[in-house]
ZAVEX-710169 format. One line per 5 residues: number of its first residue (from 0); their letters; for each residue x, y, z of C-alpha. Coordinates in nm, 2 decimals. Each point is the difference from the previous one (the first is absolute). Layout:
! residues N
NUM) a) X,Y,Z  ...
//
This chain:
! residues 367
0) meeei) -2.88,0.62,-26.84  0.23,0.22,-0.20  0.06,-0.07,-0.37  0.34,-0.14,-0.10  0.23,0.29,-0.09
5) kklpd) 0.06,0.02,-0.38  0.34,-0.04,-0.15  -0.02,0.34,-0.15  0.22,0.08,-0.18  0.15,-0.34,-0.07
10) lrvse) 0.36,0.04,0.12  0.10,-0.30,-0.21  -0.03,0.23,-0.30  0.25,0.24,0.16  0.24,-0.28,0.04
15) lvfla) -0.03,-0.09,-0.36  0.05,0.36,-0.10  0.32,0.01,0.21  0.12,-0.32,-0.16  -0.08,0.13,-0.35
20) tqqps) 0.20,0.31,0.08  0.29,-0.20,0.13  -0.01,-0.26,-0.28  -0.13,0.18,-0.31  0.09,-0.30,-0.23
25) navvk) -0.19,-0.26,0.22  -0.28,-0.10,-0.23  -0.17,-0.22,0.27  -0.02,0.29,0.24  -0.14,0.23,-0.27
30) kdllv) -0.26,-0.26,-0.10  -0.11,-0.05,0.36  -0.02,0.37,0.05  -0.21,0.05,-0.31  -0.24,-0.27,0.12
35) eieky) -0.06,0.20,0.32  -0.03,0.33,-0.18  -0.28,-0.14,-0.22  -0.16,-0.18,0.29  -0.03,0.33,0.21
40) qmlpl) -0.06,0.23,-0.31  0.32,0.19,0.09  0.02,0.24,-0.29  0.17,0.28,0.20  0.27,-0.24,0.12
45) ykklv) 0.05,-0.15,-0.35  0.05,0.35,-0.15  0.27,0.08,0.26  0.18,-0.33,-0.07  -0.01,0.05,-0.37
50) eqlkw) 0.17,0.33,0.05  0.24,-0.10,0.28  0.11,-0.34,-0.13  -0.02,0.10,-0.37  -0.25,-0.28,-0.08
55) eedrq) -0.16,-0.01,-0.34  -0.36,0.09,0.07  -0.27,-0.26,-0.07  -0.26,0.24,-0.14  -0.27,-0.27,0.01
60) lsekl) 0.06,-0.05,0.37  0.01,0.37,0.07  -0.33,0.05,-0.18  -0.16,-0.30,0.18  0.11,0.14,0.34
65) rvene) -0.12,0.35,-0.10  -0.35,-0.12,-0.08  -0.02,-0.21,0.32  0.12,0.30,0.21  -0.25,0.23,-0.16
70) kelte) -0.29,-0.24,0.04  0.08,-0.07,0.36  0.04,0.37,0.10  -0.32,0.09,-0.18  -0.18,-0.26,0.21
75) lnfki) 0.17,0.12,0.32  -0.09,0.36,-0.06  -0.36,-0.10,-0.07  -0.01,-0.18,0.34  0.14,0.30,0.18
80) kdaee) -0.27,0.23,-0.16  -0.27,-0.26,0.08  0.11,-0.02,0.36  0.01,0.37,0.04  -0.35,0.04,-0.14
85) nfges) -0.17,-0.30,0.15  0.19,-0.14,0.30  0.16,0.10,0.33  0.35,0.09,0.11  0.12,-0.36,0.04
90) eirea) -0.10,-0.09,-0.36  0.16,0.31,-0.13  0.32,-0.08,0.18  0.00,-0.35,-0.14  -0.04,0.13,-0.35
95) flaks) 0.29,0.23,0.04  0.21,-0.27,0.15  -0.07,-0.23,-0.29  0.13,0.26,-0.24  0.31,0.06,0.21
100) dyycr) 0.07,-0.37,0.01  -0.03,-0.02,-0.37  0.25,0.27,-0.07  0.23,-0.17,0.25  -0.04,-0.34,-0.17
105) igdkd) 0.08,0.13,-0.35  0.31,0.18,0.12  -0.11,0.37,-0.03  0.17,0.12,0.32  -0.08,0.37,-0.02
110) kayss) -0.38,-0.05,-0.07  -0.02,-0.27,0.26  0.16,0.22,0.26  -0.23,0.29,-0.08  -0.30,-0.23,0.00
115) yrqty) 0.10,-0.17,0.33  0.02,0.35,0.16  -0.36,0.07,-0.11  -0.11,-0.33,0.14  0.18,0.06,0.33
120) ektvp) -0.20,0.32,0.04  -0.32,-0.20,-0.02  0.12,-0.26,0.25  -0.10,0.01,0.36  0.07,-0.33,0.18
125) lgqkl) 0.36,-0.01,0.13  0.05,-0.36,-0.12  -0.10,0.09,-0.36  0.23,0.30,0.01  0.29,-0.21,0.10
130) dlift) -0.08,-0.27,-0.27  0.00,0.27,-0.26  0.33,0.15,0.12  0.15,-0.35,-0.01  -0.10,-0.04,-0.36
135) virmg) 0.16,0.34,-0.08  0.32,-0.12,0.18  0.00,-0.32,-0.21  -0.04,0.21,-0.31  0.29,0.22,0.11
140) ifwmd) 0.21,-0.30,0.05  -0.10,-0.14,-0.34  0.15,0.31,-0.16  0.25,0.05,0.28  -0.12,0.36,0.03
145) hdiit) 0.16,0.11,0.33  -0.22,0.31,0.04  -0.32,-0.20,-0.02  0.14,-0.28,0.23  0.13,0.23,0.27
150) rnlek) -0.30,0.24,0.01  -0.24,-0.29,0.03  0.20,-0.20,0.25  -0.01,0.31,0.23  -0.37,0.04,-0.07
155) akslv) -0.06,-0.36,0.09  0.20,0.03,0.32  -0.21,0.30,0.10  -0.32,-0.19,-0.07  0.12,-0.31,0.19
160) eeggd) 0.07,0.22,0.31  -0.37,0.12,-0.02  -0.11,-0.36,0.06  0.10,-0.24,-0.27  -0.06,-0.37,0.08
165) wdrkn) 0.27,-0.26,0.07  0.01,-0.14,-0.35  0.04,0.33,-0.17  0.27,0.11,0.24  0.20,-0.31,-0.09
170) rlkty) -0.07,0.04,-0.37  0.14,0.35,0.01  0.32,-0.13,0.17  0.05,-0.25,-0.28  -0.05,0.26,-0.27
175) eavyl) 0.25,0.24,0.17  0.25,-0.28,0.06  0.02,-0.08,-0.37  0.03,0.36,-0.09  0.27,0.07,0.26
180) msirk) 0.19,-0.30,-0.13  -0.02,0.13,-0.35  0.17,0.32,0.10  0.27,-0.18,0.20  -0.13,0.06,0.35
185) fkeas) 0.05,-0.36,0.09  0.01,0.03,0.38  -0.34,0.18,0.01  -0.14,-0.25,-0.25  0.13,-0.29,0.21
190) elyld) -0.18,0.12,0.31  -0.33,0.03,-0.19  0.03,-0.34,-0.16  0.06,-0.16,0.34  -0.29,0.19,0.15
195) tlasf) -0.24,-0.14,-0.26  0.14,-0.35,-0.05  -0.25,-0.18,0.22  -0.30,0.20,-0.12  0.07,0.03,-0.38
200) tsvef) -0.31,0.05,-0.21  0.12,0.22,-0.28  -0.04,-0.25,-0.28  -0.14,0.26,-0.24  0.34,0.17,0.02
205) idypi) 0.27,-0.27,0.04  0.02,-0.38,0.00  0.08,-0.14,0.34  0.32,-0.19,-0.10  0.14,0.32,-0.15
210) fveyl) -0.10,0.19,0.32  0.20,-0.25,0.19  0.30,0.03,-0.24  0.01,0.37,0.06  -0.03,-0.05,0.38
215) vltsm) 0.29,-0.25,0.01  0.22,0.22,-0.22  -0.06,0.32,0.21  0.02,-0.19,0.32  0.34,-0.15,-0.09
220) lhldr) 0.13,0.35,-0.05  -0.12,0.14,0.33  -0.07,-0.26,0.27  0.26,-0.14,0.23  0.05,-0.38,0.01
225) vslkt) -0.23,-0.06,0.30  -0.28,0.20,-0.15  0.05,-0.15,-0.35  -0.03,-0.35,0.16  -0.32,0.07,0.21
230) kvids) -0.18,0.24,-0.24  0.08,-0.15,-0.34  0.18,-0.34,-0.01  -0.23,-0.16,0.26  -0.32,0.18,-0.10
235) pdvls) -0.28,-0.24,-0.11  -0.13,0.27,-0.24  0.34,0.02,-0.17  0.05,-0.38,0.00  -0.33,-0.06,-0.17
240) vigdv) 0.10,0.17,-0.33  0.38,0.06,0.00  0.05,-0.31,-0.21  -0.21,0.16,-0.27  0.27,0.26,-0.08
245) phlse) 0.31,-0.15,-0.17  0.32,0.02,0.20  -0.16,0.21,0.28  0.00,-0.27,0.27  0.35,-0.11,-0.09
250) llhsy) 0.12,0.36,0.00  -0.14,0.07,0.34  0.12,-0.33,0.17  0.34,-0.01,-0.16  0.06,0.36,0.13
255) ydgey) -0.12,-0.09,0.35  0.18,-0.33,0.02  0.33,0.15,-0.13  0.01,-0.21,-0.31  0.16,0.28,-0.20
260) nqyfv) 0.10,-0.20,-0.31  -0.37,-0.09,-0.05  -0.11,0.34,0.10  0.19,0.16,-0.28  -0.14,-0.25,-0.25
265) hlahf) -0.36,0.08,0.10  0.07,0.37,0.02  0.11,0.00,-0.36  -0.33,-0.16,-0.11  -0.20,0.24,0.22
270) sestk) 0.19,0.30,-0.13  -0.10,-0.10,-0.36  -0.37,-0.03,0.11  0.00,0.35,0.15  0.10,0.14,-0.34
275) ndryl) -0.35,-0.10,-0.13  -0.18,0.14,0.30  -0.15,0.34,-0.07  0.04,0.11,0.37  0.35,-0.14,0.05
280) aahsr) 0.17,0.03,-0.34  0.14,0.35,0.06  0.15,-0.12,0.33  0.13,-0.34,-0.12  0.37,0.08,0.02
285) fltre) -0.05,0.18,0.33  -0.18,-0.29,0.15  0.25,-0.26,-0.12  0.29,0.21,0.14  -0.18,0.05,0.34
290) lrils) -0.07,-0.37,0.03  0.37,-0.08,-0.08  0.11,0.25,0.27  -0.24,-0.15,0.24  0.15,-0.35,-0.05
295) ynqyl) 0.36,0.13,0.03  -0.07,0.18,0.32  -0.18,-0.31,0.15  0.29,-0.22,-0.10  0.27,0.23,0.14
300) esyss) -0.19,0.05,0.32  0.11,-0.34,0.11  0.37,0.07,-0.04  0.28,0.23,0.11  0.19,-0.09,-0.31
305) vrles) -0.04,-0.23,-0.29  0.21,-0.07,-0.31  -0.14,0.14,-0.33  0.05,-0.33,-0.16  -0.21,-0.18,0.26
310) msnqf) -0.27,0.27,-0.04  0.00,-0.03,-0.38  -0.05,-0.37,0.03  -0.29,0.04,0.24  -0.18,0.23,-0.24
315) gvsfd) 0.09,-0.20,-0.31  0.17,0.29,-0.17  0.35,0.08,-0.11  0.27,0.15,0.22  0.01,0.31,-0.22
320) fidre) -0.37,0.05,0.02  -0.02,-0.01,0.38  0.31,0.22,0.02  -0.17,0.26,-0.23  -0.33,-0.02,0.18
325) lsrfi) 0.14,0.04,0.35  0.23,0.28,-0.10  -0.29,0.19,-0.16  -0.24,-0.05,0.29  0.27,0.08,0.26
330) sagri) 0.08,0.33,-0.18  -0.37,0.08,0.00  -0.02,-0.06,0.38  -0.25,-0.29,-0.05  0.23,-0.28,0.14
335) sckid) 0.20,0.05,0.32  0.33,-0.18,-0.08  0.34,0.05,-0.16  0.20,-0.21,-0.24  0.36,-0.10,0.07
340) rvsgv) 0.11,-0.08,-0.36  0.34,-0.12,0.11  -0.15,-0.29,0.20  -0.33,-0.02,-0.20  -0.20,0.04,0.31
345) vettr) -0.32,0.20,0.08  0.00,0.15,0.35  -0.33,0.12,0.14  -0.03,0.32,0.19  -0.27,0.06,0.25
350) sdskn) -0.12,0.26,0.24  0.15,0.00,0.35  -0.33,-0.12,0.15  0.04,-0.32,-0.20  0.37,-0.06,0.03
355) sivqk) 0.00,-0.15,0.35  -0.26,-0.26,-0.11  0.17,-0.06,-0.33  0.33,-0.07,0.16  -0.16,-0.28,0.20
360) lsrvi) -0.22,-0.14,-0.28  0.16,0.06,-0.33  0.19,-0.26,-0.20  0.31,0.05,-0.20  0.00,-0.19,-0.33
365) nv) 0.34,-0.10,-0.14  -0.11,-0.23,-0.28
//
């Protein structure tokens, strides 16, 4: 039986670092982060934060961490020397891995990466190679070092093709999905999230409710209504945890059910939460805009024309807001309709292939 995969590095620390960067005056975040820094003996990270965030250095803490780092590394170097002199290749590899893991844990990215490369050279079994690469990918994501992440995702894919087991193949998909999402490749991320939903095991990397949150978000952006219903809304795996993420279930169902007033309320809450997510914060405005466009298109799909006033009431926003929104998205080619400002009516425009059906099925709202 394989050992449980270590949460190394602890990505909760990277979340706290992100929040401390976003909210430099938040004393609670700083306190929580310092607790983790002391717990994991993270002197290299602490020095970076002192410089980056202009913290006043706690010299007593720095000295304490320096002594701990020095003591631990002395012991690890002794174990490597002992293994090289008295034991076999397996023990030597384990000694090198322990040193690599320690550098990773304390936040010394460069030394950790160099040490992991040494350890990799001493690693023979395919499964152990993949596990080591996964740790390096997590370290890359901790620091959001795109070079480390992309190089090692490709290396992991190559190893998986050589014969990686089912669990590691799925683990790789989860890692790649989160990274793709973080660089705004939402469609590709959505496909990978859906592929691994029923077989999720990557608890060392991401909590399952958060995984489902990302799956729902990317799926809303890229699945049609039928697929969204069958693959997400009715999925037992999604249903088991969707209630653990505030506003997520309400956002999904109000969109699907066409309850646009409620949808906008939950979208506003959800938009705020993405600003505190280290993977989504850079895309928060983009995501909110795309989710609004999604709802406008779904709403207008039902009509050949509709009054702006009626539409503003449906979405719970002002007439001027909906007028500005539609004008902007029409100009950008994101919504296929035109506004007759004399009559205050939005008229939808569709491709010829749809027009014959629309003429029979569409409704005209004159409210």
